[in-house]
Structure formats: structure tokens, C-alpha cells
C-alpha positions in Angstrom: 76.0 112.7 75.8 72.6 114.3 75.7 72.2 113.4 72.0 73.0 109.8 73.1 70.4 109.7 75.8 72.6 110.7 78.8 71.8 114.0 80.5 74.0 115.5 83.1 72.1 115.8 86.4 74.7 116.8 89.0 78.3 118.1 89.0 80.4 117.9 92.2 83.9 119.2 91.6 85.1 117.0 88.7 82.6 114.3 89.1 79.6 114.2 86.7 76.4 112.3 87.3 74.3 111.4 84.3 70.7 110.0 84.0 69.0 108.3 81.1 66.7 110.4 79.0 65.3 110.2 75.5 68.1 110.8 73.0 68.0 114.4 71.8 65.2 115.5 74.1 67.5 117.9 76.1 70.0 120.5 75.1 73.0 121.3 77.3 74.4 124.9 77.6 77.8 125.6 78.9 78.6 129.3 79.5 81.2 131.3 81.4 79.5 132.9 84.4 80.1 135.5 87.1 78.2 134.8 90.3 77.9 136.5 93.6 80.3 135.2 96.3 78.9 132.3 98.4 75.8 132.2 96.2 74.7 130.7 92.9 73.1 133.9 91.7 74.5 134.6 88.2 75.1 138.3 87.3 76.9 138.0 84.0 77.4 137.7 81.0 74.0 138.2 79.4 73.7 134.7 78.0 74.4 133.2 81.4 71.9 135.5 83.1 69.1 134.5 80.7 69.8 130.8 81.2 69.8 131.2 85.0 66.5 133.1 84.9 64.6 131.1 82.3 61.8 129.1 83.9 62.1 126.1 81.5 65.8 125.8 82.1 67.4 123.9 85.0 70.8 125.1 86.2 73.0 122.1 87.0 76.1 123.9 88.2 77.7 127.3 88.5 81.0 126.2 90.1 84.4 126.8 88.6 83.2 130.0 86.8 81.1 127.9 84.5 77.4 127.6 84.1 76.0 124.2 83.1 72.3 124.3 82.3 69.8 122.0 80.5 66.6 122.8 78.7 64.2 120.7 76.8 64.3 120.6 73.0 60.6 119.9 72.7 58.0 122.3 74.0 56.0 120.9 76.8 52.2 121.1 77.0 51.9 122.0 73.3 50.4 120.0 70.5 52.0 119.5 67.1 50.3 119.1 63.7 52.3 115.9 63.2 53.5 113.5 65.9 56.5 112.8 63.8 57.6 116.4 64.0 57.2 117.6 67.6 57.0 121.3 68.3 60.6 122.5 69.1 61.1 124.5 72.3 62.5 127.9 72.0 66.2 128.2 72.9 66.5 130.7 75.8 69.9 132.0 74.5 68.2 132.9 71.2 66.6 135.8 73.1 70.0 137.4 73.6 71.1 139.6 70.8 74.2 138.0 69.1 76.1 141.3 69.3 75.3 141.5 73.0 76.3 137.9 73.6 79.7 138.4 72.0 80.2 141.7 73.8 79.5 140.0 77.1 82.2 137.3 76.3 84.7 140.0 75.5 84.1 141.9 78.7 84.4 138.7 80.7 87.7 138.1 79.0 89.0 141.6 79.8 87.7 141.5 83.4 89.0 138.0 84.1 92.5 138.8 82.8 92.6 142.1 84.6 91.4 140.5 87.9 94.0 137.7 87.6 96.8 140.2 87.0 95.6 142.3 89.9 95.5 139.3 92.3 99.1 138.4 91.2 100.2 142.0 91.8 98.5 141.9 95.2 100.4 138.7 96.0 103.7 140.7 95.9 102.8 142.2 99.3 102.8 138.9 101.3 105.6 137.5 99.2 107.7 140.5 99.7 107.2 140.2 103.5 108.1 136.5 103.5 111.2 137.0 101.4 112.4 139.9 103.6 111.8 137.9 106.7 113.7 135.0 105.2 116.7 137.2 104.4 116.8 138.6 107.9 116.5 135.2 109.6 119.0 133.4 107.4 121.5 135.9 106.2 121.0 138.8 108.6 120.6 141.2 105.7 119.4 144.7 106.5 120.6 144.8 110.1 122.7 147.9 111.0 126.4 147.2 111.5 127.4 146.3 115.0 123.8 145.4 115.9 123.4 141.9 117.2 119.9 140.5 117.8 119.1 137.1 119.1 117.6 134.7 116.5 114.8 133.8 118.8 113.8 137.4 118.9 113.8 137.6 115.1 111.6 134.5 114.9 109.2 136.1 117.4 109.1 139.3 115.3 108.5 137.6 112.0 106.7 134.3 112.8 103.4 136.0 113.3 103.5 138.1 110.1 104.6 135.0 108.2 101.7 132.9 109.5 99.3 135.7 108.9 100.4 136.2 105.3 100.4 132.5 104.3 96.6 132.1 104.3 95.9 135.3 102.3 98.6 134.2 99.8 96.8 130.9 99.2 93.5 132.7 98.8 95.0 135.3 96.4 96.5 132.5 94.3 93.1 130.7 94.2 91.2 133.9 93.2 93.8 134.5 90.4 93.3 131.0 89.0 89.5 131.4 89.1 89.8 134.7 87.2 92.1 133.3 84.5 89.8 130.2 84.2 86.8 132.5 83.7 88.6 134.4 80.9 89.7 131.2 79.3 86.2 129.8 79.2 84.9 133.1 77.6 87.6 132.8 75.0 86.6 129.3 74.2 82.9 130.3 73.8 83.8 133.3 71.7 85.9 131.2 69.3 83.3 128.4 69.2 80.3 130.6 68.5 82.1 133.4 66.6 82.0 137.1 67.2 79.5 138.7 64.8 80.7 142.1 63.6 78.3 145.1 63.8 76.4 145.7 60.6 76.6 148.8 58.5 73.5 150.3 60.1 75.0 150.2 63.6 77.0 152.7 65.6 79.4 152.0 68.5 79.4 154.6 71.3 81.6 154.6 74.4 80.3 156.5 77.4 81.6 156.2 81.0 80.3 157.5 84.3 76.6 157.5 83.3 74.3 157.3 86.4 71.7 154.6 86.0 68.9 157.2 85.8 70.7 159.1 83.0 71.5 155.8 81.2 67.9 154.7 81.1 66.7 158.1 79.9 69.5 158.3 77.3 68.6 154.9 75.9 64.9 155.7 75.7 65.6 159.0 74.0 67.8 157.3 71.4 65.2 154.7 70.7 62.6 157.4 70.2 65.0 159.1 67.7 65.5 155.9 65.7 68.6 154.5 67.3 67.8 151.4 69.4 70.3 149.8 71.7 71.4 146.4 70.2 74.3 145.6 72.5 75.7 146.6 75.9 78.8 145.0 77.2 78.2 145.9 80.8 80.8 148.6 80.9 81.1 151.6 78.5 80.4 150.1 75.1 77.0 150.7 73.5 76.0 149.5 70.0 73.0 151.2 68.5 71.0 149.9 65.6 69.2 152.2 63.1 65.5 151.6 63.4 62.2 153.4 62.8 61.8 156.1 65.4 59.7 154.7 68.2 59.9 151.1 66.8 61.2 149.6 70.0 60.6 150.0 73.7 63.7 149.8 76.0 63.7 148.6 79.6 66.4 148.9 82.2 65.8 147.0 85.4 67.9 146.4 88.5 69.3 143.3 90.2 72.4 142.6 92.1 73.1 144.9 95.1 70.0 145.5 97.1 68.5 142.1 96.1 71.3 140.0 97.5 73.3 140.4 100.8 76.3 142.5 100.0 77.1 143.7 103.5 80.4 142.8 105.1 78.4 142.0 108.3 75.3 140.1 107.6 73.5 137.5 109.7 71.7 135.8 106.8 74.0 135.5 103.7 71.8 133.0 102.0 68.8 135.3 101.6 67.9 136.2 98.0 65.1 138.7 97.2 63.3 138.6 93.8 65.0 141.0 91.4 63.1 142.9 88.6 66.1 142.4 86.3 65.8 138.6 86.5 62.1 138.8 85.8 62.8 140.9 82.8 65.4 138.5 81.5 62.9 135.7 81.8 60.3 137.3 79.6 60.0 135.2 76.4 59.0 138.2 74.3 61.9 140.4 75.3 65.3 140.5 73.6 68.1 141.0 76.1 70.7 143.3 74.7 73.1 143.5 77.7 73.7 143.1 81.4 76.0 144.2 84.2 76.2 142.9 87.8 73.5 145.4 88.7 71.3 146.0 85.6 69.7 144.2 82.7 68.8 146.0 79.5 66.1 144.5 77.1 64.1 145.7 74.1 60.8 144.8 72.5 58.7 146.2 69.5 56.6 149.1 70.7 53.5 147.6 69.2 53.3 145.2 72.2 53.1 148.0 74.7 55.4 149.1 77.5 58.2 146.7 78.4 58.3 146.0 82.1 58.9 142.9 84.3 55.8 140.6 84.4 54.9 141.8 87.9 52.1 144.0 89.2 53.2 147.6 89.5 52.6 147.4 93.2 55.1 144.5 93.5 57.7 146.5 91.5 57.3 149.5 93.8 57.7 147.3 96.9 60.7 145.5 95.5 62.6 148.6 94.6 61.6 150.4 97.8 62.8 147.6 100.0 66.0 147.2 98.0 66.8 150.9 98.4 66.2 150.6 102.2 68.6 147.6 102.4 71.3 149.4 100.6 70.9 152.5 102.8 71.2 150.3 105.9 74.5 149.0 104.5 76.0 152.6 104.3 76.6 153.1 108.0 78.3 149.7 108.3 80.6 150.5 105.4 81.4 153.9 106.8 82.2 152.5 110.3 84.6 149.9 108.8 86.2 152.6 106.7 86.8 154.8 109.8 88.2 151.8 111.8 90.7 150.9 109.0 91.8 154.5 108.8 92.4 154.6 112.5 94.5 151.4 112.3 96.5 152.9 109.4 97.4 156.0 111.4 98.2 153.8 114.4 100.5 151.6 112.4 102.2 154.6 110.9 102.9 156.1 114.3 104.3 152.8 115.6 106.4 152.4 112.6 108.3 155.7 113.1 109.2 154.6 116.6 110.8 151.3 115.6 114.1 150.3 114.0 114.5 150.3 110.3 114.3 146.6 109.6 110.9 146.4 111.3 109.6 149.4 109.4 109.3 147.2 106.2 106.6 145.1 107.9 104.9 148.2 109.2 105.0 149.9 105.8 103.4 146.8 104.2 100.7 146.8 106.9 100.0 150.5 106.4 99.8 150.0 102.7 97.3 147.2 103.1 95.2 149.3 105.5 95.3 152.3 103.1 94.1 150.0 100.2 91.3 148.7 102.4 90.3 152.2 103.3 90.2 153.2 99.6 88.1 150.1 98.8 85.6 150.8 101.6 85.4 154.5 100.5 84.6 153.5 96.9 82.0 151.0 98.2 80.5 153.7 100.4 80.0 156.0 97.4 78.6 153.2 95.3 76.1 152.3 98.0 74.9 155.9 98.2 74.6 156.0 94.4 72.9 152.7 94.3 70.3 153.6 96.9 69.4 156.7 95.0 68.9 154.8 91.7 66.7 152.2 93.4 64.6 154.9 95.0 64.2 156.6 91.7 62.9 153.4 90.0 60.4 153.0 92.8 59.2 156.6 92.4 59.0 156.1 88.6 56.7 153.1 89.0 54.7 154.9 91.6 54.1 157.8 89.2 53.0 155.3 86.5 50.4 153.8 88.9 49.1 157.3 89.7 48.7 158.1 86.0 46.5 155.0 85.7 
């Protein structure tokens, strides 16, 4: 449509609005995207992050796990030697290493399918409760012999759990469909663009559990030794390319948590703070080699000097310091919710042992849900502490660089 002079300007659900433009003046990008809940902030894969951060690109939609963005095909404000051959505008996605782009697609496929399966498995809890309640109400299955209970009492016992479980079941099904749709979109992009294989001068390394500080130091040391990061899938896969020692500078900058509201209790969910990772991804002279929901990794030839976001050093120190403070303030809230859920789990367990067997099934399911929530909050608690430490380290690093000047 863009080549015919019709550019997409708005997407609402399945309704597309087009506007007339010069044929071939705009290029349309469609990428799978992972965005933060209730926001349009894109956090993966690397190709979608670059498009969302590029100043010359306009994001039309990020709904339905799909990013639609448009960018001009002719550079604006530049003169060309010949009017018949206008100066082409650089494609933002060209700044993403092809290996990193394919690796981002593959990780989205794995995560989307795994999340979809996990949601379907989680659906077994409410479905099991509903099926059990139906058997008890209709067939009286599971009641001890000689025990007669009024049907009205059974309805009172199971009506509330049924009503409570219907809404989560619908939401779980919706999230499963969204996850599978995301994976399907990444598969289509990987097939359309092809997945380049690593060259002979590359090495694939898998490392898990690296702290952000250790990861940045490791990548810088490898680049100084002649092995520069060429692709990072956002998880544990790193692809290094053989280069001249010190030929490239590598930058690792933060986004995600700390720069967007991630608290379970937040009065202003629409606030977004500028993230150094997004500024790094927008640099026209940097090659993005990978991203995760919290970090962006880029490289650039060392002859151009240190690679940092195009901000003053003071602004970087302030951004990282404030982000670390926001994450630290989220830790007590998460800890309090974790303790409350643990108390409810213990309470439900005590109540369950004092009731008859056929009610224990509902109690066991409730306790299992509470234990799962406690485990989730505990993991988030630890991640917040680790995240605050990393953001504080980055602020201190830029502070030291300012002192050296």
C-alpha cells in the first residue's frame, strides 16, 4: 500500500486508516514486539526496540504483539547531487546486526511458546475446581457414604469459587492466545527474512546467571582481546566475532525496570522516564547487537571514541541514580505483599485441615495459588534488589568518569 501511495496512519483493533502520500516515499516495518503491560514501551526484540526509539520513525501501533512503524525512504533536510536520485534515508533496522535480529526472533519464539504453554497449564487450576464442583453438584461424587447434604448448601459452597475462577480463566486464555500470537509473528518474520548462520570467524558461548556488572565487564574484556560481541539473544546465548584487539567499543545500558512503573501498587502507571538504553539504541552510529527487557548492548569502532548514550554525563548519573531509588522503594512493597500472601497460605492450610474432605480440594487449590504467588513475589523481591544494585553501580561508574575529566 505504501508503494501505491497509501500509508497506514492508525490501527484500531482490526481497522486500518490510510492517508495519501507520495508513492514509495515511506517504508512500513512490521515486527513482533514485547511491550510493558498497560504501556506502549517496547522492550524486545532488538529490531523492534530500535524502531521504537528511532527519532525519524513513527510507531503506528504496538497492539496484538505486533509493532507497525513507518519511516521515510528519502532523507529529510539533505541535498542530493541529482534531483532525479534523492538521497535515501538510512533504514533504522539496518543498525541491528543480522545475527542479533535473528537471535531476537528465535528467543521471542521460545518465550512466546513457553508462556502460552505455562498459561494453559495454569488454566488447569480453575478448570479443575469447576469440574470438581460440577461433579459434586450434579452427581454427588466424592461425598462420604451415608452423608446427605442439601443441594442449596453445595451451591453456596461452590458458587463463589466458580464465580471467582471464571474471570481468571478468561484472562488466562487471553494471555495464552497473545503469547502464541507473538511466537507466530516471530516465526513469520524469521522465515521471511531468513536466519543468517554465524560465520566461520564467530564463536557461540552460553552463559547463565551473569550479573549485569559482570556481563558488561566480560564483554569489554573480550572486545579488548579481539572477540567482539556480535549477537545477544537476551538470554544466555552470546555470539562473538573475531576482530582486531580493541577494534570495537561495547556499551551496555539499562532500560525497563526503574524507568517504567513496575510496582504492584502505583498511583501513576502512565509515567515513563527517559532510559539510557533507548538513547543508545537511537544512536545512528551504533550497531545494536542485542537487547533484553532491561538492557541494550551496542558496539562501535573504537576510533570514534567511547560509546555512551548521547546525553551529558550529569544527566546519565541522575537518570541511573533516580532509577535505582525507584527500584529500592519498590522492594518494601513487594516484601509486604509476599508476607501477606504467606500468611493467607498458612491460614487457608489451617482451615483446610478442619473441614471435610470434599471441601479440602478447593482449599488445596487456594493454598497452591497462594504458594505460587509467594514464590513469584519472592523472586521479584530478589530481582529488585539485584536491579537496584546494578543501577547504582552504573551511576557510580559515570560519576567516576566525570571525576577523571
